[in-house]
C-alpha positions in Angstrom: 9.0 9.7 36.2 9.5 6.2 34.7 11.0 5.8 31.4 9.6 3.1 29.1 12.2 1.2 27.1 11.2 -0.2 23.7 12.9 -3.4 22.6 12.3 -4.9 19.2 13.2 -8.4 18.2 12.9 -10.3 15.0 12.6 -14.1 14.8 14.7 -15.6 12.1 13.5 -18.9 10.8 16.1 -21.6 10.9 17.1 -23.0 7.5 19.3 -25.8 6.3 21.4 -26.8 3.3 21.8 -29.7 1.0 24.8 -30.8 -1.2 24.1 -33.2 -4.0 27.1 -34.9 -5.6 26.7 -36.6 -9.0 29.2 -39.4 -9.7 29.9 -42.1 -12.2 28.5 -45.3 -10.8 31.5 -47.4 -12.0 34.5 -45.1 -11.3 33.2 -42.6 -8.7 34.4 -39.7 -10.9 32.4 -36.4 -10.4 30.0 -35.7 -13.3 29.7 -32.2 -14.5 26.6 -30.9 -16.3 23.7 -32.9 -14.7 20.6 -30.7 -14.4 18.2 -31.1 -11.5 14.9 -29.6 -10.3 14.2 -29.3 -6.6 10.7 -30.0 -5.2 8.9 -30.0 -1.8 7.5 -33.4 -0.8 4.0 -32.2 -1.9 5.3 -31.7 -5.5 5.7 -28.0 -5.4 8.8 -27.0 -7.5 11.2 -24.8 -5.6 14.0 -24.4 -8.1 14.7 -25.6 -11.6 17.7 -25.9 -13.9 20.2 -26.4 -11.1 23.4 -27.7 -12.8 26.3 -29.6 -11.2 29.6 -27.7 -11.1 33.1 -28.9 -11.9 33.1 -31.0 -8.7 29.9 -32.6 -9.7 28.0 -30.8 -6.9 24.9 -28.7 -6.4 24.5 -26.8 -3.1 21.1 -25.3 -2.1 20.9 -23.1 1.0 18.0 -21.5 2.9 15.7 -24.6 2.9 13.1 -24.6 5.6 12.8 -27.7 7.7 10.8 -30.4 5.8 10.9 -33.1 3.2 12.2 -32.5 -0.3 13.4 -34.3 -3.4 15.6 -33.7 -6.4 14.6 -34.9 -9.9 17.2 -35.2 -12.6 16.1 -33.4 -15.7 19.2 -33.8 -17.9 21.9 -36.4 -17.5 25.5 -35.6 -18.3 26.5 -36.4 -22.0 27.0 -40.1 -22.4 25.1 -41.1 -19.3 21.6 -42.5 -18.6 19.0 -40.2 -17.0 18.2 -41.3 -13.4 14.4 -41.1 -13.2 14.3 -41.8 -9.4 13.3 -39.1 -6.9 16.3 -38.3 -4.6 14.5 -37.6 -1.3 16.0 -35.9 1.8 14.8 -34.2 4.9 15.9 -30.9 6.5 15.4 -31.5 10.3 14.5 -28.6 12.6 16.9 -30.0 15.3 19.8 -30.4 12.9 19.5 -27.4 10.5 23.2 -26.6 11.1 24.1 -30.0 9.6 24.4 -29.9 5.8 22.6 -32.9 4.2 24.9 -34.7 1.8 23.5 -36.8 -1.1 25.4 -38.9 -3.6 23.7 -39.8 -6.9 25.3 -42.3 -9.2 24.8 -42.3 -13.0 25.9 -45.1 -15.4 27.2 -44.7 -18.9 24.7 -45.2 -21.8 25.0 -48.5 -23.6 26.8 -48.2 -27.0 24.4 -49.3 -29.8 25.5 -52.6 -31.6 26.2 -50.7 -34.8 28.7 -48.4 -33.1 30.3 -51.4 -31.3 31.0 -53.1 -34.7 32.7 -50.0 -36.1 35.1 -49.6 -33.2 38.6 -51.1 -33.2 39.7 -53.7 -30.7 41.3 -51.1 -28.3 37.9 -49.4 -27.9 35.8 -52.5 -27.1 33.2 -52.1 -24.4 33.4 -54.6 -21.5 29.9 -55.9 -20.9 30.9 -58.4 -18.2 29.4 -56.3 -15.5 26.3 -55.3 -17.4 24.0 -56.5 -14.5 25.6 -54.0 -12.2 24.6 -51.1 -14.5 21.0 -51.4 -13.4 20.0 -48.0 -12.0 16.4 -49.0 -11.3 15.2 -48.9 -7.7 15.5 -52.1 -5.7 12.4 -54.0 -4.7 10.9 -52.7 -1.5 9.1 -55.9 -0.9 10.9 -59.2 -1.1 9.8 -62.7 -0.8 9.4 -64.2 2.7 12.3 -66.3 3.9 10.7 -69.7 4.2 12.2 -73.0 5.5 14.6 -71.3 7.9 15.7 -73.2 11.0 14.3 -70.5 13.3 10.8 -71.0 11.9 11.0 -74.8 12.6 12.1 -74.2 16.2 9.4 -71.7 16.7 6.8 -74.2 15.5 8.2 -76.9 17.8 8.2 -74.5 20.8 4.6 -73.4 20.0 3.4 -77.0 19.8 5.0 -77.8 23.2 3.3 -74.8 24.8 -0.1 -75.8 23.4 0.4 -79.4 24.7 1.4 -78.1 28.2 -1.6 -75.8 28.4 -4.0 -78.6 27.4 -2.4 -81.0 29.9 -2.7 -78.3 32.6 -6.4 -77.8 31.8 -7.0 -81.6 32.0 -5.2 -82.0 35.3 -7.1 -79.0 36.8 -10.4 -80.4 35.6 -9.8 -83.8 37.3 -8.7 -82.2 40.6 -11.9 -80.2 41.0 
């Protein structure tokens, strides 16, 4: 008599992790107290109110492979809110690899009234004010015109056209 063996197996879906580190854009110091929401790429919120710890970090585990983004809800005290989507991907082939993100915040500007009330030892250095721009960079720049490679390509193209025309004329006279 034959015995039938029963085997049960369960498939466990592979999941990945992400670590977001919030840092001061000027000093690199970890920022505590930034609050984020986590979304799928399609806009579905997965988690809300996730706050950076004393290392300025948030860790989220058990994310299925796919595209996600963080959105900052509350900036740390004294810092500007970063309104950019912080996108990342959990890849099926690399779920073991923890995705690491670094997000930089910059201090809020001190209003002019407060600047006048501070003594000389507390003056704010505005010399690098242009570097405090947290806006996203242009994705589309102006074309680079007048480059030497463009001139040489034009010359080479003209030579090729002249040679093709010359070849056509010679072929016509021979036949």
